N, C-alpha and C positions, 0 to 999 in steps of 0.2 A: 275503156283507155281511149284518150284524145289523141287521134291520128294526126291531127294539124299541129297540135302543141310538141308532138314527138318529132315531127318532120323539122320543126324549127329549132329543135334543141341542139344547143352547142355541144353537149355531151355526146350526142348522136354523131355529129360530125367528127368529134375528137376521137371516138371508139373507131369510126371507120379509117381515119388517118392513121391511128396508131396501129390497127390491124393491117392494113395494107396487103390485102390479098385479093385475088381475082374475084369478080361478083359471082356470087353463089358457092364459094369455096366451102369446104367443110371446115368446121372449128370445133374442138372440144374445150367445152367451158367447164372448168373445175368449180363445182357449186358445193360450198360447204354449209349453205343454209344460212349465212349472214347476209347482211345488206350489200356489202361490196360485190360478192361474187354472183348474187342473184342479179344485180344491176348489170354486171359485165355481161351476163348470159342475155339479158333483156336487150342492151345496146346492139349486141352482135345480131340477134334475131332481127331487130327492126332495121338494122343496116343491110339486111337481105343475105346474111351468110347461113348456110345450111349448119344449125348449132346441135350439138349433141352435149347434154348435160351429164358430168360423172361426179358422183360423191364417193369420198372414201370413208368407210367407217373405220376408225383408227384406235378405238379402244371401247371396252365394254360399254355398249350404250345404256344398258339397264341400270347402272351406278350413276349414269351422267344425266339422265331424263329430266331430274328437277333443279339440276344446277344452272344457275344464271351465269351467262359468260362462258360456257362451254363451247366447243365446237366440233364437228365431225363425229357426232353421237347422237343418240336418243332423238330429242325435239328438233335438232338441228336438220338430222336427215329426213325428218318429216317436213320441216320447211323448205328444204330444197326440192323434194319430190312434189309438194304443193306448188311451189313456184314454177317449176318445169311445166307442170300440168296447166297452169295458167298462160304460159307463154307458149303452150303448143310446141315443146320440144321434146324428144326422146330423153329418157334419163335412167342411167344406170347407177347402182350403188355396189361398190366393191368392198369386200372384207379384206381390209389390209392390216388387221388387228396384229398378226404375227409379224408381219414386217416391221410394222411402226414399235412393237415392243422390242424387237431386236436391233433396230437402226437408232431408235430414238430414246425409248425409255430406260433401255439397259445401259447404253452408252452414257445417258444423263447420271444414272446411280453411280457408275464405274468411275466417271469424271470427278465426282465429288470425293469419292474413296482416294482418287490420286491427289487430292488437295487442290483440284481446279475449280474454276466458276464456269460451267458449262452454259452454252446458249442452244437450247433444244429446238427453238424456231428455225435456226440455220441448218440444223441435221435433218429436221422435217422436210424443208425445202430442197435440201441436197440429195436426199435419199427417196422417200416414198413419192414426193411431188415431182421433182423434175427430174429424176431417173425412171422410177417405176411407172408413174402416172403419165409420164411423156411417151413411154413405149406403147402403153395401152393406146394413147391418142393415134399413134402412127398405126397399130393394127386395126383401128377404126376408120382408117384411110382419110385420116384429117390432114389437113395442111398446115394446121397449126394449133398449139394449146395455148388457151387464154386463161389468165388468172386475174382475180381481183386484187393484186398487190398495187401498192401506190409506189410505183417506179417507172421510168420511161425507158423504152428502147427506141434508140435514134439510129439511123443510118449515118455511119462516118465515112472517111476516105478509105478505110481498111474494112469495112463491114459493119455489122450492128454494133452499137455501143450501149452499155448500160449508164442510166444517169438518173440522178436523184428525182423525186417527184416534184411538181409545181408547188405543192403544199408541204411546206417544211415540217409541219406539226404532224403530217401522216405519213412521211417518207420512210419506206422500208428498204431502202437500198443497203442498209448495214446487213439486213438478214439475207440478202441475195447475192452477197459477194462470190459465194461458190458456185454460181451458175456460170458453166463453160461456154465457150465460144459456139460450140455445135448446139447446145440447148438454147442459147440466145437467138440463134438464126431462127429456131422454131418457135419460141416463146412469143407471147403478144400480151401487153398491159394494157388495157384500153382506159383504165382509170388514172394513169400516172400524170395527166394533164388536167385533172379537175380535183376542186377541194371537196372535202367531206359533205359539207351542206348541199352542195349542187347534186352529189350522187343521192343522198337522202330526197330531194326534191325529185329526181327522176324516179325513184322507187315509188313515191306518191303519185307521180303523174302515170306511172305504168299500173297502179293499184295494186301494188304488191304489200302483203301483210307484213313484210319484215321491213317497212320504211322506218319504224320507229324501234326496231330491235336493237338491244345494247351490242356494243362491240365485243368480240370475244377475249378472254384472257390471253396474256402472252404465253404462260404454260397452262395449256388447256387441260392436261391430264393430271395436274398435282391438285388434289382435294383442298379447297379452302386456301391455297397457297403455302399449305405446310410441305414444303420439300422433304424436310428430314424424316416426317412421318412415312414418307412413300420411301425413301432409301433405306430405313429400317425394316420395312416390309420386305422389300426385295433383297436385302443384304443383311439379314439379321446378325450374322456373325462376323461381319466385316470389320465395323467400326468399334472401337474400345475407349474406354477412358484414358487419360493422359494428362500432362502437365500444360499448364499455361505459362510461357516463359517470356521474361523481359529480353529486349535485345542485349541488355548488359549481363545476361545470364541468370538473373534472379528468378525462382520459382514463385510465381504469384498465386497459383491456385490450380484447381483441377477443372477438367471439362469432362463431358460423357461422350464425346466423339467428335472427331475433325469435321465430319459433314455437316455439323451445326454452325459452321465459321465460313466466312467468305473475306478475302483481301479487302481491306478498307473498312471492314464491319466496326462499328463503336459500341451498339446497344448489346446487351445480354453477355458481356465478358464476366461480369460478377467479380470483378478485381478492383480494388481502390488502392491507388498510391497517391493521390493528390492531383496530379495532371491528367488530363484526359488521354485515353490509350487506344489505339486502334490495332487490328490485325494486320500485321505487315507481312506475314509469311506462314504458311502451313507446311509442315513436315509428317506427312501421313505415315511414313515407315517408323518413325520415332513416336508418333502419335503425340506431336507437339503442336501447339498453337503459339506462334511467335507474335508479340505485342510490342508497340514502342510509340513514340509520339509522332504526330501528324506528318512531320518532315520526313519521317522514315518511309513514308508512302510515295515519295517522289521517285520516280523512274526515269533514268537517262535514256536507255535504249532496251530493246527486246529482240528476241529471235522468233521467227516465224516456223510454222510447221503446216503440212496439208494445204500448200500455197496454190491459188488459183490466180492467173495473170490474164488479165485483158486489155493490157496497154499496147501501145503500137510496136514497141521493141519485140524482138523474137522471144525473148524471155524475160522473167524477172531477175535472172542473174545478168543478163546484159544491162538491164537498167541499174542493178546494183553496182556493177563495175564502173560505171560513170558517176556514182553518188547522186542518183536521180532525186531531185526536189519531189516531194509528195506532200499531201495532206492526211494525217494519219487519223483515224477515229476508233478509239480503243472500247468505246461503249457505244450502245445505241442512243443513249441520251447526252452523249458528250459531243460537242462540236469537232469537227476534224481540225488537228493542230499541224502547223508547218514542222516537216521533219525531212530526213533523206533516207533513202534506201542504202544499204551497206552490206558489204560481205562480212560474215561473222564466222570463223571456222571454215566448213565446207558448207555452210548454209547461208541464209539471207536474213538480215534483220532491219530494224528501224530505228534510227537514232533522232531524237526529239530537238528541235532548236532550243526549247526550254523544256525543263523536266515537266513529265505528266503525273498527275495523281492517281493512286488507287488501281494501277494496272495490274490484272491479275491472269496468270496462266489458265488456260482453257477458255477465255474470252477470244473474240475475233478482232484483229487490227485490220480495219478496212481502209483502202488506200484510194485517194482522189486525186485528180490532177489540178495543180495549182493554175494551170492556164485556163483550164475550165472547170471550175470547182463543183460542178455538178457531176461530173464524169467520174464513173467508178473505173479504177485501174485494176482491181483486183484486192488480193489480201489472203489472210492466212489467220491460222489459230495461234495465240500466243504459247510459245513453248517454254521460254524462260524470260528473266527480267534482270536489268543491271540497274542497282540503286544508284541516284543522283549523289 
């Protein structure tokens, strides 16, 4: 390991600044076995912190050993252990398989059965990582829990704020909107100010074997990306065949289960009426998949549930009362769009300045500050939509 190189490393300076803890403080590093979490632990160790590595086994590692792009199982656990040994930090593996199954995998399956499009990475961060693992870090006497997420924690006038990463291609703020104020006060994200090539270069400088390891998949527990196969296995009697229906009421065909469809889907409908058709609504109780033209995907407004608020106002309700302008992001791959917080019935919703396409219940709507577009104000899961 080239100590002179690492002493001059901008990444090391960034990690120390992003962590902002007293010299020698104990920090638990969440080590999944990938390059990002491993470099996080390495930078913190080099910065002089008392680092403890913790890896969560989230699902049956026996079936995932040979899967490229998996995480938190099999080879990844071994990679995390080897990296911890090289760095000279203690390392613990915690069996969270049951918790992960209950909090993430079961919820993933049930969400599809409700006609929603879930985001399991958000649930994972919200539950087993930033709830359960955070408590483990406190039990170990750590002053902070550090992860390899590409997001920034900045001190603001009213306390810590959550901001998008410097590298827009790697930004993971959409997946972390549910991070509470108390959690944010304890969490640290040393990689938020770095670009991915810099992180890989640091891994090489540390002599870490994971320097060229591929990134993990978004849905790590779904074999070969076939989520419908997993749902059929978990809920074999829940979904049944039904009709594919046009918005005008025509029955166009049959399907084998609503879990095979998501709002906005075009391929795989197996119906032909001349013009392209898209899934615009899923009615699980009636076992109907409703299709229509592309313009039927346009959404004027949406309602939120399971809201988390990180803005300066006392609550999101207070912000909605004055129709607060926001930038709303309805998918991780979509740019935030101008909108306003509004009251809808007894709840809170978002009304877009211009209709958004393909907004699906179950997805997250993450809110950013128009005055400081990198800042996350919070968000919630989409409960319902209003067509344009």
